[in-house]
VOSE-171302 format. One record per residue (C-alpha): x, y, z. Coordinates in steps of 0.5 Angstrom, whole numbers, padded with zeros to 4 digits, always signed. Layout:
# residues N
XYZ ...
***
This chain:
# residues 498
-0115+0044-0077 -0109+0049-0079 -0105+0048-0085 -0099+0050-0080 -0100+0044-0076 -0095+0038-0077 -0098+0032-0080 -0096+0026-0076 -0097+0019-0078 -0098+0013-0072 -0096+0006-0074 -0093+0000-0070 -0094-0007-0068 -0093-0008-0060 -0091-0015-0057 -0087-0019-0053 -0085-0026-0056 -0082-0032-0053 -0078-0036-0058 -0078-0041-0053 -0086-0042-0053 -0090-0046-0057 -0095-0041-0057 -0096-0037-0064 -0099-0029-0064 -0104-0029-0070 -0106-0022-0073 -0113-0023-0069 -0109-0023-0062 -0105-0017-0064 -0112-0013-0064 -0110-0009-0070 -0113-0002-0069 -0114+0003-0075 -0116+0010-0076 -0120+0014-0070 -0119+0008-0066 -0112+0009-0065 -0113+0016-0062 -0118+0013-0057 -0113+0009-0054 -0109+0014-0051 -0111+0020-0047 -0106+0025-0049 -0108+0025-0057 -0115+0023-0056 -0121+0029-0057 -0120+0034-0051 -0113+0031-0050 -0107+0035-0048 -0104+0034-0055 -0110+0033-0059 -0109+0040-0063 -0102+0040-0063 -0101+0036-0070 -0106+0033-0075 -0106+0026-0073 -0106+0021-0079 -0107+0014-0075 -0105+0008-0080 -0105+0002-0076 -0103+0000-0069 -0103-0007-0066 -0102-0009-0059 -0102-0016-0056 -0101-0020-0049 -0094-0023-0049 -0094-0029-0052 -0090-0033-0058 -0088-0031-0064 -0092-0028-0070 -0093-0033-0076 -0089-0030-0082 -0095-0029-0086 -0099-0025-0081 -0093-0020-0080 -0092-0019-0087 -0100-0018-0088 -0100-0013-0083 -0093-0010-0085 -0096-0009-0092 -0102-0006-0089 -0098-0001-0085 -0094+0001-0091 -0100+0002-0096 -0103+0006-0091 -0097+0011-0091 -0096+0011-0098 -0103+0014-0099 -0103+0018-0093 -0099+0024-0097 -0094+0029-0094 -0092+0027-0087 -0087+0031-0083 -0087+0026-0077 -0089+0019-0075 -0090+0016-0068 -0087+0008-0069 -0091+0005-0063 -0088-0001-0061 -0085-0005-0055 -0079-0008-0058 -0079-0015-0057 -0083-0018-0062 -0081-0024-0065 -0083-0027-0072 -0082-0034-0075 -0076-0034-0079 -0074-0027-0078 -0069-0023-0074 -0070-0016-0071 -0077-0015-0073 -0078-0008-0071 -0072-0007-0075 -0075-0010-0081 -0081-0006-0080 -0077+0001-0079 -0073+0000-0085 -0079-0001-0089 -0083+0005-0086 -0077+0009-0087 -0076+0007-0095 -0084+0009-0096 -0084+0016-0092 -0077+0018-0094 -0071+0021-0091 -0074+0028-0088 -0080+0025-0084 -0078+0025-0077 -0079+0018-0073 -0080+0018-0066 -0081+0011-0061 -0083+0010-0054 -0081+0003-0052 -0081-0002-0047 -0075-0002-0043 -0075-0010-0044 -0075-0008-0052 -0068-0009-0056 -0065-0004-0060 -0061-0006-0066 -0056-0002-0070 -0061-0002-0075 -0067+0000-0071 -0063+0006-0068 -0061+0008-0075 -0068+0008-0078 -0071+0012-0073 -0069+0019-0070 -0072+0019-0063 -0072+0013-0058 -0074+0013-0051 -0076+0007-0046 -0080+0006-0040 -0076+0008-0033 -0080+0004-0029 -0081-0004-0028 -0086-0005-0026 -0088+0000-0032 -0092+0005-0028 -0089+0010-0033 -0092+0007-0039 -0096+0012-0041 -0092+0018-0039 -0086+0015-0044 -0091+0014-0050 -0093+0021-0049 -0086+0023-0048 -0084+0020-0055 -0089+0024-0058 -0087+0031-0054 -0080+0030-0056 -0082+0029-0064 -0087+0035-0063 -0081+0039-0060 -0076+0037-0066 -0081+0039-0071 -0082+0046-0069 -0075+0047-0070 -0072+0049-0077 -0072+0043-0082 -0064+0042-0081 -0064+0042-0074 -0069+0037-0073 -0065+0031-0073 -0061+0030-0066 -0055+0026-0066 -0055+0019-0063 -0050+0015-0058 -0051+0008-0058 -0048+0003-0053 -0049-0005-0053 -0048-0008-0046 -0047-0016-0046 -0052-0018-0041 -0058-0021-0042 -0063-0021-0035 -0070-0023-0034 -0074-0017-0032 -0075-0020-0025 -0068-0019-0023 -0068-0012-0026 -0074-0009-0022 -0073-0001-0021 -0076-0003-0014 -0069-0005-0012 -0062-0004-0013 -0058-0004-0017 -0063-0002-0022 -0066+0003-0018 -0060+0007-0018 -0058+0006-0025 -0065+0008-0028 -0064+0014-0023 -0058+0017-0027 -0063+0017-0033 -0067+0023-0032 -0061+0027-0029 -0057+0026-0036 -0063+0028-0040 -0064+0035-0036 -0057+0037-0038 -0056+0042-0043 -0055+0039-0050 -0058+0032-0048 -0065+0031-0051 -0067+0024-0048 -0063+0018-0045 -0065+0011-0044 -0063+0004-0042 -0066-0002-0045 -0065-0008-0041 -0067-0013-0047 -0071-0019-0047 -0069-0025-0044 -0073-0030-0047 -0072-0029-0055 -0066-0033-0058 -0064-0027-0063 -0057-0024-0064 -0060-0017-0062 -0062-0019-0055 -0058-0015-0050 -0058-0009-0046 -0057-0002-0050 -0056+0005-0047 -0057+0011-0052 -0057+0018-0051 -0060+0023-0056 -0058+0030-0057 -0055+0036-0061 -0048+0035-0057 -0044+0029-0060 -0039+0029-0055 -0043+0030-0049 -0048+0025-0051 -0043+0020-0052 -0039+0022-0045 -0046+0021-0042 -0048+0014-0045 -0041+0012-0043 -0042+0014-0036 -0049+0010-0036 -0046+0004-0039 -0040+0003-0035 -0045+0004-0029 -0049-0002-0031 -0043-0006-0033 -0040-0005-0026 -0046-0008-0023 -0048-0013-0027 -0047-0018-0022 -0051-0015-0017 -0058-0016-0020 -0062-0021-0016 -0069-0023-0016 -0074-0018-0014 -0076-0022-0008 -0074-0029-0005 -0074-0034-0010 -0074-0042-0010 -0077-0048-0012 -0085-0049-0011 -0084-0053-0006 -0080-0048-0002 -0085-0043-0003 -0091-0047-0001 -0087-0049+0005 -0085-0042+0007 -0092-0039+0006 -0095-0045+0010 -0090-0043+0016 -0091-0036+0015 -0097-0032+0019 -0097-0027+0014 -0104-0027+0010 -0105-0027+0004 -0098-0030+0002 -0097-0029-0005 -0093-0034-0010 -0091-0032-0017 -0091-0038-0022 -0086-0035-0026 -0084-0040-0031 -0091-0039-0035 -0092-0032-0034 -0097-0030-0040 -0095-0023-0039 -0088-0024-0041 -0089-0029-0046 -0091-0036-0043 -0097-0040-0047 -0100-0039-0040 -0103-0046-0040 -0097-0050-0037 -0100-0054-0032 -0094-0056-0028 -0095-0052-0022 -0103-0053-0022 -0101-0061-0022 -0097-0060-0016 -0102-0056-0012 -0107-0061-0013 -0103-0066-0010 -0102-0062-0004 -0105-0065+0002 -0106-0058+0006 -0110-0055+0000 -0114-0061-0002 -0116-0062+0005 -0118-0055+0006 -0114-0054+0012 -0111-0048+0008 -0115-0043+0003 -0111-0042-0004 -0113-0038-0010 -0110-0040-0017 -0110-0036-0023 -0110-0038-0028 -0110-0043-0033 -0114-0042-0040 -0118-0048-0043 -0124-0047-0047 -0126-0054-0047 -0126-0054-0040 -0130-0048-0039 -0135-0050-0043 -0136-0056-0039 -0136-0052-0033 -0142-0047-0036 -0146-0054-0038 -0145-0056-0031 -0147-0049-0028 -0146-0046-0021 -0146-0051-0016 -0145-0057-0021 -0139-0062-0020 -0134-0063-0026 -0128-0068-0027 -0124-0064-0032 -0118-0065-0036 -0115-0058-0036 -0109-0054-0040 -0103-0056-0044 -0107-0055-0050 -0101-0050-0053 -0095-0052-0048 -0095-0059-0046 -0089-0057-0041 -0086-0062-0037 -0093-0065-0034 -0099-0065-0039 -0106-0064-0038 -0108-0063-0030 -0114-0067-0028 -0118-0063-0024 -0125-0065-0020 -0129-0060-0016 -0135-0056-0015 -0136-0050-0020 -0137-0044-0016 -0137-0038-0021 -0138-0037-0028 -0137-0030-0031 -0138-0028-0039 -0135-0023-0043 -0128-0021-0040 -0124-0017-0045 -0119-0022-0045 -0121-0029-0042 -0128-0029-0045 -0131-0033-0040 -0128-0035-0033 -0130-0040-0028 -0128-0042-0021 -0127-0049-0019 -0126-0051-0012 -0122-0057-0010 -0122-0057-0002 -0119-0051+0000 -0116-0049-0007 -0120-0044-0012 -0118-0045-0019 -0119-0040-0024 -0120-0043-0031 -0121-0038-0037 -0123-0039-0045 -0117-0035-0047 -0111-0032-0043 -0111-0027-0039 -0107-0023-0034 -0109-0023-0027 -0106-0016-0024 -0112-0012-0021 -0116-0014-0015 -0122-0013-0019 -0120-0019-0023 -0121-0023-0017 -0127-0020-0014 -0131-0020-0020 -0131-0028-0020 -0133-0028-0012 -0126-0029-0010 -0123-0025-0004 -0116-0025-0005 -0115-0021+0002 -0118-0027+0006 -0114-0033+0003 -0108-0036+0006 -0104-0036-0001 -0105-0033-0008 -0101-0036-0013 -0101-0032-0020 -0098-0034-0026 -0094-0027-0026 -0086-0025-0025 -0086-0019-0021 -0092-0017-0017 -0096-0011-0021 -0097-0005-0016 -0104-0007-0014 -0102-0014-0012 -0096-0012-0009 -0099-0007-0004 -0104-0013-0003 -0099-0018-0001 -0097-0019+0006 -0091-0023+0004 -0089-0026-0003 -0084-0031-0006 -0082-0032-0013 -0083-0039-0015 -0078-0042-0021 -0082-0046-0025 -0082-0049-0032 -0085-0046-0038 -0083-0041-0044 -0081-0036-0040 -0076-0040-0035 -0073-0035-0030 -0067-0040-0030 -0064-0038-0037 -0058-0043-0037 -0063-0049-0038 -0067-0045-0043 -0062-0047-0049 -0060-0040-0052 -0056-0042-0058 -0056-0035-0063 -0055-0029-0058 -0048-0026-0059 -0043-0029-0054 -0040-0027-0049 -0046-0025-0046 -0047-0025-0038 -0050-0030-0035 -0049-0035-0040 -0041-0033-0040 -0038-0031-0033 -0031-0031-0034 -0029-0026-0040 -0026-0019-0041 -0029-0013-0040 -0033-0010-0046 -0031-0004-0050 -0037+0001-0048 -0035+0006-0052 -0040+0010-0055 -0042+0010-0063 -0045+0015-0066 -0051+0012-0070 -0051+0016-0077 -0057+0020-0078 -0063+0016-0082 -0061+0020-0088 -0054+0018-0088 -0051+0011-0090 -0051+0006-0085 
***
């Protein structure tokens, strides 16, 4: 390794956490990686990758969990302490990749990423350039923006550009470290926008998000601009920092301010145009529509307990409704339900074996929701062990309804998630998935789909969740207020007082 290469540390905690979910995300659920494990997780800096030889990488700790509930304070403090200790022992550093999502909540704390960023800055000192590539559903407080130097986020929802964004954040850092020391730190224009919307209303597949996010690369391409980004914010955490934010970074303060204001104004002008990415309604309406339709398979998103947005995943309200539906129970219609975590129910199914009859109390262990456990009597049709997320998965058939039960939470985003359980979603009449907008493989598979507005910790109806601590006024919680001040504020550099 050449001594001229920059020394760049990697550290961070990546999580999307609903404060409306009773679930908790522990240290083990964040699956912390250390050392070479971190480099193996991204192709661009793993051995043989495009950026592997671009720096002397110093991987410290990187935790990443399936979206869920907040992190217990003691778990967060332990992980934070390990990160800070690792950085103290790392020796001289030129840069740091702060690998976060931006919507982690910690019990008893606001702005967890801001807290971690400030603590890291205190350890590494003012001269280290810190870069991050975040989820567009993350939040950017003034404190976070000050502690970091380079900030960017995804430009697509669903997040098909996630890896590209992570690499862009690293390349931005390498490019700035190649400059003379006094020129490395760009200016940052920051504008909060008082809107807070669920991701299912801000998909870049549809307007107005498509056109708004198309503005980002055009701005980035301007001379004097390094990066541009729109964080739409995370709707299911009740913290004062949560709202949309526009940031533009670069070396021309006047230009980045003007461009940030242009984007922010465009977002605000269209804030009432955001609507659900698919036809939405009650579960009853979705089922009636699916049954009347001749399009197969017909997908229904069970959105209120979506485990990939922060839901506990074991709310049974929808499953109970399905188990009372005559067309499904009689077998007149075939349907797949994915999924409900319950390790005890899984054990009972494994004990019964394939072909065995079971009568189970399922779900509502973490989040009892409005329904409590579901009673399910059926035939075990498939058992699969060793899944990375679910542990053991079983399929229990009740009439025409195949219910997937898992040892622990698992998102079902891929066709193989179903096929490896002996299920063929393409031949089913209806597929009901705990999800919001459909991920690409499911979207391509669906002949048609609807979004069911079901209850849970990530309820799409934000007004019935009961936010109390977000800044006000905030759309859609407030609808009749003066247009906000969307003037750009230049964030002081990390080596300047805030």
